[in-house]
Wavefront OBJ file of the C-alpha trace (Angstrom):
o trace
v 0.075 -0.209 0.165
v 1.363 3.313 -1.127
v 0.076 6.572 0.247
v 0.915 10.181 -0.358
v 0.998 11.998 2.690
v 1.203 15.654 3.612
v 2.772 16.477 6.869
v 1.962 19.677 8.969
v 3.606 21.089 11.955
v 1.887 22.732 14.930
v 2.605 26.375 15.666
v 1.672 25.870 19.266
v 3.954 22.858 20.153
v 7.403 22.208 19.047
v 8.003 18.886 17.240
v 4.358 18.218 17.008
v 3.183 16.936 13.519
v -0.106 16.000 11.804
v 0.134 13.383 8.902
v -2.780 13.485 6.428
v -3.698 11.845 3.194
v -2.635 14.439 0.720
v -6.102 13.812 -1.210
v -8.066 14.609 2.068
v -6.056 17.638 3.116
v -7.463 18.530 6.544
v -11.010 17.342 5.894
v -10.913 14.330 8.060
v -9.147 16.199 11.101
v -11.657 16.663 14.116
v -12.248 20.152 15.141
v -11.196 19.641 18.733
v -7.729 18.452 17.470
v -7.492 21.393 15.195
v -8.172 23.465 18.145
v -5.474 22.194 20.338
v -2.886 21.646 17.255
v -3.387 25.353 16.103
v -3.437 26.260 12.429
v -1.547 23.646 10.662
v 1.541 24.555 8.686
v 2.300 22.590 5.758
v 5.894 21.483 5.762
v 6.271 18.725 3.111
v 4.573 15.800 1.245
v 5.999 12.335 1.321
v 5.218 8.955 -0.037
v 4.682 6.340 2.597
v 5.036 2.682 1.984
v 5.209 -0.207 4.583
v 8.952 -0.530 3.558
v 9.759 2.904 4.504
v 11.381 3.940 7.843
v 10.506 7.077 9.733
v 12.844 8.520 12.247
v 10.310 8.520 15.316
v 7.225 6.845 14.184
v 6.379 3.358 13.425
v 5.344 3.258 9.785
v 2.778 0.528 10.217
v 0.864 2.505 12.831
v 1.081 5.679 10.668
v -0.474 3.916 7.850
v -2.996 2.299 9.886
v -3.993 5.537 11.498
v -4.270 7.375 7.865
v -6.494 4.401 6.680
v -8.695 4.273 9.795
v -9.200 7.805 11.163
v -7.754 9.813 8.261
v -4.738 11.326 10.086
v -1.934 10.567 12.431
v -0.667 12.742 15.251
v 3.099 12.663 15.979
v 3.593 13.844 19.556
v 6.855 15.599 20.516
v 9.391 13.445 22.444
v 9.317 13.558 26.083
v 11.466 16.406 27.632
v 13.796 13.670 29.145
v 15.016 12.751 25.715
v 16.420 16.340 25.171
v 18.545 15.998 28.204
v 19.833 12.695 27.213
v 21.174 13.920 24.045
v 22.923 16.987 25.709
v 26.682 16.769 25.531
v 28.212 15.967 29.171
v 29.956 19.449 29.262
v 26.696 21.206 28.956
v 25.025 19.033 31.761
v 28.311 19.659 34.145
v 28.102 23.434 33.276
v 24.523 23.534 34.983
v 25.508 21.339 37.911
v 25.520 23.151 41.578
v 29.131 24.392 42.394
l 1 2 3 4 5 6 7 8 9 10 11 12 13 14 15 16 17 18 19 20 21 22 23 24 25 26 27 28 29 30 31 32 33 34 35 36 37 38 39 40 41 42 43 44 45 46 47 48 49 50 51 52 53 54 55 56 57 58 59 60 61 62 63 64 65 66 67 68 69 70 71 72 73 74 75 76 77 78 79 80 81 82 83 84 85 86 87 88 89 90 91 92 93 94 95 96 97
């Protein structure tokens, strides 16, 4: 199954993205979700196939959500993940003296 997907970023929450089928646009997105997400900002279009890998999402789940509900919401990573990726010297600078 090959799907052409449009990806939108949220103006309200950093690293929150909304995947939709390009043909549907935003038509199948619930109003409540759009209210929380903010006005979607189109970032790019992408061809999704079961063989494709995504950096932070399970492709099977994304395709399933696109078919079933018409969208997939990618949430930002937990705050802890940001700290795990900071270089040690930055973490040491913030340690109490």
